[in-house]
C-alpha positions in Angstrom: -1.4 -16.8 -16.6 -4.2 -18.9 -15.0 -5.1 -21.5 -17.6 -8.6 -22.8 -18.6 -7.6 -26.2 -17.1 -6.8 -24.5 -13.8 -10.1 -22.6 -13.8 -12.0 -25.9 -14.5 -10.1 -27.5 -11.6 -11.0 -24.7 -9.3 -14.7 -25.1 -10.1 -14.5 -28.8 -9.5 -13.1 -28.1 -6.1 -16.5 -26.5 -5.2 -18.1 -29.9 -6.0 -15.4 -31.7 -4.0 -16.3 -29.6 -1.0 -20.0 -30.0 -1.3 -19.7 -33.8 -1.8 -17.5 -34.0 1.3 -20.2 -32.3 3.4 -19.5 -28.5 3.2 -22.5 -26.3 2.9 -20.5 -23.5 1.3 -17.0 -23.0 -0.1 -14.9 -20.2 -1.5 -11.9 -20.9 -3.8 -9.1 -18.4 -4.4 -6.6 -19.4 -7.1 -3.5 -17.2 -7.5 -0.5 -17.3 -9.7 2.4 -14.9 -9.9 5.9 -14.5 -11.4 8.6 -12.0 -10.7 12.0 -11.4 -12.2 14.5 -9.3 -10.2 17.9 -7.9 -11.2 20.0 -6.2 -8.5 22.9 -4.0 -9.2 25.8 -2.8 -7.1 27.8 0.2 -8.1 26.7 -0.1 -11.8 27.3 -3.8 -12.1 24.9 -6.8 -12.1 25.0 -8.2 -8.5 22.1 -10.8 -8.4 19.4 -12.2 -10.6 16.3 -13.8 -9.1 13.2 -15.4 -10.6 10.2 -16.3 -8.4 7.1 -18.2 -9.4 4.2 -19.1 -7.2 0.8 -20.9 -7.6 -1.5 -21.6 -4.8 -5.2 -22.3 -3.9 -6.8 -21.0 -0.8 -10.0 -22.9 0.2 -12.5 -21.5 2.7 -14.9 -24.1 4.0 -18.2 -23.5 5.8 -19.3 -26.7 7.4 -22.2 -27.2 9.9 -21.9 -23.6 11.2 -18.1 -24.0 11.5 -15.4 -22.4 9.4 -11.8 -23.2 8.3 -9.3 -21.9 5.8 -6.7 -24.0 4.1 -4.0 -23.5 1.4 -2.4 -25.9 -1.0 0.0 -25.5 -3.9 -0.1 -29.0 -5.3 -2.9 -28.6 -7.8 -3.7 -32.1 -8.9 -7.3 -33.4 -9.1 -6.9 -36.5 -6.9 -4.7 -34.6 -4.4 -7.2 -31.8 -4.1 -10.1 -34.1 -3.7 -8.4 -35.9 -0.8 -7.1 -32.7 0.7 -10.6 -31.0 0.7 -12.2 -34.2 2.2 -9.8 -34.2 5.1 -10.1 -30.4 5.5 -13.9 -30.7 5.9 -13.4 -33.3 8.6 -10.9 -31.0 10.3 -13.5 -28.1 10.3 -16.1 -30.3 11.9 -13.8 -30.5 15.0 -13.8 -26.7 15.4 -16.3 -24.7 17.6 -19.4 -23.4 15.8 -19.3 -19.7 14.8 -22.7 -18.3 13.6 -21.1 -15.3 12.0 -18.9 -17.2 9.6 -20.9 -17.1 6.4 -20.4 -16.0 2.8 -21.5 -12.5 1.8 -25.0 -12.1 0.4 -24.7 -12.6 -3.4 -26.2 -9.1 -4.1 -22.9 -7.6 -2.8 -20.8 -9.6 -5.2 -18.7 -8.0 -8.0 -20.4 -8.8 -11.3 -18.1 -6.8 -13.6 -14.6 -8.5 -13.2 -15.1 -11.0 -16.0 -11.7 -11.2 -17.7 -9.5 -9.6 -15.0 -8.4 -6.8 -17.3 -11.2 -4.4 -16.9 -9.0 -1.9 -15.1 -6.4 -1.9 -17.8 -3.6 -2.7 -15.3 -2.2 -5.6 -17.3 0.5 -5.2 -20.0 0.0 -7.8 -22.7 3.6 -7.4 -23.8 4.9 -8.7 -20.5 5.4 -12.2 -21.9 7.7 -10.8 -24.6 10.3 -9.3 -22.1 13.6 -11.2 -22.3 16.6 -11.4 -20.0 18.5 -8.9 -22.1 15.8 -6.2 -21.7 15.7 -6.7 -18.0 19.5 -6.5 -17.7 19.5 -3.2 -19.8 16.8 -1.7 -17.7 18.7 -2.4 -14.5 22.0 -1.0 -15.8 20.5 2.0 -17.6 18.8 3.1 -14.3 22.2 3.1 -12.6 24.3 6.3 -12.6 27.3 5.1 -10.5 29.7 5.1 -13.5 28.3 8.3 -15.0 27.4 10.4 -11.9 27.7 14.1 -12.5 29.6 16.4 -10.1 27.7 16.7 -6.9 27.1 19.9 -5.0 29.5 21.0 -2.3 32.2 18.6 -3.3 30.3 15.5 -2.2 30.9 12.2 -4.0 28.8 9.1 -4.6 30.4 6.1 -2.9 27.7 3.4 -3.2 24.6 2.7 -5.2 22.4 -0.4 -4.7 19.5 -0.7 -7.2 16.9 -3.3 -8.0 14.8 -3.6 -11.1 11.8 -6.1 -11.1 8.8 -6.9 -13.3 6.0 -9.1 -12.2 2.5 -10.4 -13.2 -0.2 -11.4 -10.8 -3.5 -13.2 -11.5 -6.3 -14.1 -9.1 -9.4 -16.1 -9.8 -12.2 -16.1 -7.1 -15.3 -18.3 -7.0 -17.7 -19.6 -4.4 -20.7 -21.9 -4.1 -23.2 -19.1 -4.3 -22.2 -18.1 -7.8 -19.3 -15.7 -7.3 -17.0 -15.7 -10.3 -14.5 -12.9 -10.8 -10.9 -12.3 -11.7 -8.1 -9.7 -11.5 -4.9 -9.6 -13.4 -2.1 -7.0 -13.3 1.5 -6.4 -14.2 4.0 -4.2 -12.4 7.4 -2.7 -13.4 9.4 -1.5 -10.5 12.8 0.1 -9.7 14.2 1.1 -6.3 17.6 2.5 -5.4 19.6 3.4 -2.2 22.6 5.6 -2.5 25.4 6.6 -0.1 27.4 9.8 -0.5 30.4 11.2 1.3 30.7 14.9 2.2 34.1 16.7 2.0 34.3 16.3 5.8 34.1 12.5 5.4 30.6 12.2 6.7 28.3 9.7 5.0 24.6 10.1 4.1 22.2 7.7 2.6 18.8 8.0 0.9 16.5 6.2 -1.5 13.9 6.6 -4.2 11.6 4.3 -6.2 9.1 4.2 -9.0 6.6 1.8 -10.4 4.1 1.4 -13.3 1.7 -1.2 -14.6 2.7 -0.7 -18.2 6.1 -0.8 -19.9 5.6 2.4 -21.9 4.8 4.3 -18.6 7.8 3.0 -16.7 10.7 5.4 -16.4 13.5 4.8 -13.8 16.0 7.3 -15.3 15.7 9.8 -12.5 15.5 7.5 -9.5 19.2 7.5 -8.7 19.6 11.2 -9.1 16.6 11.9 -7.0 18.0 9.7 -4.3 21.4 11.4 -4.6 19.8 14.9 -4.3 17.9 13.7 -1.2 21.1 12.4 0.3 23.0 15.7 -0.5 20.2 17.6 1.1 21.2 16.0 4.4 24.7 17.3 4.5 25.3 19.2 7.7 21.9 18.3 9.2 21.4 19.0 12.9 18.5 18.9 15.3 16.6 22.2 15.8 15.5 23.5 19.2 12.6 21.6 20.7 9.3 23.3 20.3 6.1 23.5 18.3 6.4 24.1 14.6 4.3 24.1 11.5 5.0 20.8 9.6 4.9 19.9 5.9 5.2 16.2 5.1 6.4 15.2 1.6 4.1 13.0 -0.5 6.5 10.1 -0.6 6.2 9.5 3.1 2.8 11.2 4.0 1.0 7.9 4.1 2.8 7.2 7.4 0.4 9.7 9.0 -2.7 8.5 7.1 -2.4 4.7 7.5 -3.2 4.8 11.2 -6.5 6.5 10.5 -7.4 3.9 7.9 -6.3 1.0 10.2 -8.3 2.4 13.1 -11.5 2.2 11.0 -11.1 -1.5 10.3 -13.8 -3.7 11.8 -11.5 -6.1 13.5 -9.7 -3.3 15.4 -13.0 -1.6 16.3 -14.7 -4.8 17.5 -11.7 -5.7 19.6 -11.4 -2.3 21.1 -7.9 -1.9 19.7 -8.6 1.4 17.9 -8.6 5.0 18.9 -11.6 5.5 16.7 -14.0 3.3 18.5 -17.5 4.9 18.4 -16.3 7.5 15.9 -19.0 7.0 13.2 -20.8 10.2 12.4 -18.5 12.3 14.6 -16.4 15.2 13.4 -13.1 14.4 15.2 -10.7 16.1 12.7 -10.3 19.3 10.9 -13.1 20.1 8.6 -10.4 20.4 5.9 -9.8 16.7 5.9 -11.5 14.6 3.2 -10.4 11.0 2.4 -12.1 8.7 -0.1 -11.6 5.2 -1.3 -10.8 5.4 -5.0 -10.3 1.7 -6.1 -11.3 1.9 -9.8 -8.3 4.0 -11.1 -7.5 2.5 -14.5 -4.0 1.6 -15.5 -2.7 1.6 -11.9 -1.4 -1.4 -10.0 -3.4 -1.9 -6.8 -6.8 -0.8 -8.2 -9.4 -3.6 -7.6 -13.0 -4.2 -8.5 -13.5 -6.6 -5.6 -12.0 -7.6 -2.2 -10.9 -11.0 -1.0 -14.5 -12.0 -0.3 -15.6 -11.0 -3.8 -17.6 -8.0 -2.5 -17.7 -5.2 -5.1 -15.6 -2.2 -4.4 -16.7 1.3 -5.1 -15.6 4.9 -4.8 -16.8 6.0 -1.4 -16.2 8.6 1.3 -14.2 7.6 4.3 -13.8 10.9 6.2 -15.9 13.9 5.0 -15.1 17.4 6.2 -13.4 15.9 9.3 -16.3 13.5 10.1 -15.9 9.7 10.0 -18.5 8.3 7.6 -17.3 4.8 6.9 -16.0 1.8 8.8 -14.4 -1.2 6.9 -16.5 -4.1 7.9 -16.3 -7.5 6.2 -19.0 -10.2 6.4 -17.7 -11.7 9.6 -17.4 -8.5 11.5 -20.7 -7.3 10.1 -22.4 -10.1 12.1 -20.4 -9.6 15.3 -20.7 -5.8 15.3 -24.3 -5.7 14.0 -23.0 -3.2 11.4 -23.8 -3.2 7.7 -21.3 -5.0 5.4 -19.1 -2.3 3.7 -16.0 -4.2 2.5 -13.0 -5.5 4.3 -10.5 -2.6 3.8 -9.7 0.5 1.9 -8.3 -0.4 -1.5 -6.9 2.9 -2.8 -7.4 5.6 -0.1 -6.9 9.1 -1.5 -6.7 12.3 0.5 -8.3 15.2 -1.3 -6.5 18.5 -1.9 -7.1 21.6 0.2 -7.4 24.6 -0.1 -7.1 24.4 -3.9 -6.4 21.9 -6.7 -3.0 23.3 -7.7 -1.2 22.8 -4.4 2.1 21.0 -4.0 4.8 20.7 -1.3 6.2 24.1 -2.1 2.7 25.7 -2.1 2.1 24.2 1.4 5.4 25.6 2.7 4.4 29.0 1.4 1.0 28.5 3.1 2.7 27.7 6.4 5.4 30.4 6.1 7.9 28.9 8.6 8.3 25.3 9.8 9.9 22.0 9.2 9.6 19.9 6.0 9.6 16.2 6.8 11.3 14.2 3.9 11.6 11.0 5.8 10.6 9.1 8.9 13.3 7.2 10.8 11.6 4.5 12.9 9.1 5.2 15.6 5.7 3.8 16.5 2.0 4.4 16.9 -0.3 3.0 19.7 -3.3 1.9 17.7 -5.5 1.8 20.8 -4.8 5.3 22.0 -3.6 7.1 18.8 -0.4 8.2 20.5 2.7 8.3 18.2 6.4 9.1 18.2 8.4 9.1 15.0 11.9 10.0 14.1 12.2 12.5 11.2 14.7 14.2 8.9 14.1 17.0 6.5 14.5 20.8 6.1 13.9 23.9 8.2 12.0 26.4 6.0 11.4 30.1 6.5 9.1 32.3 4.3 8.2 29.1 2.4 11.9 28.3 1.4 14.2 25.6 2.7 17.1 27.1 4.6 18.9 24.2 6.4 18.8 20.4 6.8 17.3 18.9 10.0 17.9 15.5 11.5 17.8 13.6 14.8 14.4 15.0 15.8 11.2 13.4 17.0 7.6 14.3 16.4 5.2 13.2 19.2 1.6 13.6 19.9 -1.8 12.0 19.3 -3.4 11.5 15.9 -6.7 13.1 17.0 -4.9 16.3 17.9 -2.6 16.1 14.8 -5.5 15.9 12.4 -7.4 18.6 14.2 -4.4 20.8 13.4 -4.5 19.8 9.7 -3.9 22.8 7.4 -4.0 21.5 3.9 -3.0 19.0 1.2 -1.6 19.1 -2.3 -2.4 17.2 -5.4 1.1 15.7 -5.7 0.4 12.1 -4.7 2.3 9.4 -6.5 0.2 7.3 -8.8 2.6 4.4 -8.3 1.8 4.2 -4.6 -1.0 2.0 -3.0 -2.2 4.9 -0.9 -2.7 8.1 -2.9 -1.6 10.6 -0.3 -0.2 14.0 -1.3 2.0 16.4 0.6 0.4 17.4 3.9 0.6 20.5 6.2 -0.1 20.8 9.9 0.3 23.4 12.6 1.4 23.2 16.3 3.3 19.9 16.0 5.6 19.0 18.9 9.2 18.5 17.8 12.0 17.5 20.1 15.7 17.5 19.3 
């Protein structure tokens, strides 16, 4: 995607910045293309093609910092743009903590962009006919089998897309790295009607970085089964229940933990985990790692946006916080070692065994509520308080017995994760966060 001429131009921009008076500069060149085909009830509804190319320029001038972006990548235009940008930065207030990372933290292994095997070389051979067939083949509207309980499928909206993404990152201290990946995606939302005339909707999606691993054939039927599972759903009596959360939505309960460990949130006091380093705040069953080098999976990265090398590392170990996410800027302000700006592929490890799944966790809990979806809600990042709408299934003796809807779970994340019981191994490889099904006890539900 990114051509040799564009790479040469990016390198020249470092010289443009130095010649204009910048002491240091970082250039991020990105290119992407995406083709989308949307279907409605088994027919092509919309076709879209997107292409983007841009250069982000970070300038460090006389103790000051500014970031700029441009998509007109012509030599004379860039030279003038950078010269004016340097003058703009000189008008800003000094900030002693705005510096480039130390070069010994840089990624040295991302030479071609394809080291993680997340790029499909056959991407360029895909034609419009193949895209059209994939979108239509994934649809089941015209060939939907008989649904349970006399329900019928009344609407199906699908979207197939494939894309490629290329980023080239350099700076004036010798950083030179690249990441390239492709992605093949399909998502669908269906609506069914019950014999009583009530309508229920649900969704499903899948993704892969390689064509030969992409399979959307079960997406629509999975969404239909999920929708049929809602027929007759009612709220249960308010109270405390065991809770199992399905892997497709479990990241909703993990993301606030990861976000609360970000240096910006911690430094601003906008985190319920301020001062948590080295403290066992959660169940000793909880273990989360960053697992960024998973080959063949979109989202894996060898470096962050500063070029700092990623690595597999522990985030929470046996309930204890062992890592903050601190970039170069926050490292100076917080007087904390640079660790990297964010978790790339957080993965929650299985407990109590490596052969657990959602059904195993329901068996472990005995009775409770299985959460299949979250319906709105919010989390206060500063306090950890949360309130989420949910839908799912009541289960007894480890087996689902009736659908549940129109309920809220409320509480605080510190308490929730102290009541953590276990996790499966059924995380979805196509997701950014590798979070399996989760089980908790003593969760407050209100109907």
